[in-house]
NULUMFI-225108 format. One line per field, with one value per residue (C-alpha): residue number from 0; residue in three letters; chain; x negated, y negated, z. Coordinates in steps of 0.1 Angstrom, whole numbers. Example, Ala and Ser with C-alpha at 12.3 -4.5 7.8 and 13.67 -1.06 7.14 Angstrom:
! NULUMFI-225108
pos = c(0	1)
code = c(ALA	SER)
unit = c(A	A)
X = c(-123	-137)
Y = c(45	11)
Z = c(78	71)
//
This chain:
! NULUMFI-225108
pos = c(0	1	2	3	4	5	6	7	8	9	10	11	12	13	14	15	16	17	18	19	20	21	22	23	24	25	26	27	28	29	30	31	32	33	34	35	36	37	38	39	40	41	42	43	44	45	46	47	48	49	50	51	52	53	54	55	56	57	58	59	60	61	62	63	64	65	66	67	68	69	70	71	72	73	74	75	76	77	78	79	80	81	82	83	84	85	86	87	88	89	90	91	92	93	94	95	96	97	98	99	100	101)
code = c(MET	THR	GLN	TRP	PHE	LEU	GLY	LEU	PRO	ASP	GLN	ALA	LEU	GLN	ARG	ALA	GLN	GLN	ALA	VAL	ALA	LEU	ALA	GLU	ASP	LEU	SER	ILE	PRO	TYR	SER	ARG	VAL	PHE	ALA	LEU	SER	PHE	ALA	ALA	TRP	ILE	HIS	VAL	ARG	ARG	ARG	GLU	ALA	ASP	ALA	ALA	LEU	ALA	HIS	LEU	ALA	ALA	LEU	LYS	ALA	LEU	ALA	SER	GLU	HIS	GLY	PHE	ALA	PHE	PHE	LEU	ALA	GLU	GLY	SER	ILE	LEU	GLU	GLY	CYS	ASP	PHE	ASP	ASN	ALA	ALA	TRP	PRO	ARG	PHE	ASP	ILE	GLN	PHE	TRP	PRO	HIS	PRO	ASP	VAL	PHE)
unit = c(A	A	A	A	A	A	A	A	A	A	A	A	A	A	A	A	A	A	A	A	A	A	A	A	A	A	A	A	A	A	A	A	A	A	A	A	A	A	A	A	A	A	A	A	A	A	A	A	A	A	A	A	A	A	A	A	A	A	A	A	A	A	A	A	A	A	A	A	A	A	A	A	A	A	A	A	A	A	A	A	A	A	A	A	A	A	A	A	A	A	A	A	A	A	A	A	A	A	A	A	A	A)
X = c(-1179	-1188	-1225	-1222	-1211	-1238	-1264	-1271	-1263	-1280	-1263	-1231	-1236	-1245	-1213	-1192	-1206	-1199	-1163	-1157	-1171	-1150	-1118	-1125	-1128	-1096	-1077	-1053	-1047	-1043	-1075	-1093	-1081	-1089	-1125	-1130	-1117	-1144	-1170	-1164	-1162	-1198	-1211	-1196	-1213	-1246	-1241	-1243	-1220	-1222	-1215	-1188	-1170	-1171	-1154	-1130	-1120	-1114	-1095	-1072	-1065	-1056	-1035	-1016	-1009	-995	-980	-1004	-997	-1020	-1050	-1041	-1041	-1074	-1092	-1080	-1093	-1126	-1131	-1132	-1163	-1193	-1220	-1248	-1240	-1220	-1202	-1169	-1141	-1147	-1112	-1102	-1080	-1051	-1040	-1005	-992	-1013	-1027	-1011	-979	-979)
Y = c(-1033	-1008	-1020	-1014	-979	-972	-982	-1018	-1041	-1071	-1068	-1064	-1096	-1114	-1101	-1111	-1146	-1149	-1135	-1163	-1191	-1179	-1177	-1211	-1226	-1208	-1222	-1193	-1187	-1150	-1147	-1169	-1147	-1116	-1127	-1140	-1106	-1087	-1111	-1109	-1070	-1071	-1094	-1073	-1043	-1062	-1073	-1109	-1123	-1161	-1155	-1129	-1152	-1182	-1162	-1148	-1183	-1194	-1163	-1165	-1202	-1195	-1164	-1181	-1211	-1188	-1161	-1133	-1110	-1084	-1104	-1123	-1090	-1078	-1111	-1106	-1068	-1077	-1106	-1078	-1061	-1054	-1070	-1058	-1021	-1001	-1031	-1014	-1029	-1024	-1012	-975	-967	-944	-920	-910	-884	-870	-836	-820	-828	-801)
Z = c(851	825	829	866	862	836	864	851	878	863	830	849	867	836	818	849	848	811	817	843	821	792	813	827	790	780	811	812	849	846	826	852	882	864	856	892	905	886	894	931	927	912	940	967	954	950	985	976	1003	994	957	963	990	966	938	963	976	941	932	963	957	920	928	955	932	904	925	915	946	934	932	964	982	965	975	1010	1010	994	1020	1047	1032	1053	1032	1054	1052	1026	1010	1017	1038	1076	1083	1080	1050	1060	1033	1027	1027	1054	1045	1075	1062	1036)
//
């Protein structure tokens, strides 16, 4: 992700792919789900729906199998992205506490 924030999307994608491959080789479920999460994140921001959804499907299956609730929720959120527009979830995020409360 560092490469992404440095404005290097191609290098970010390459590093994400390397992370997924390494995590698969290690066969540690948490490492695998973590790498899939970042790879999906990169694909979402690059608006590459097919690749993102493939990583998200694998992420959600693995997270469900091993009880990784955070990653299961993250996968569901990222699946709701609008890949044709801003690559952000289509739903409105409600912030709490509301500014009018104070």
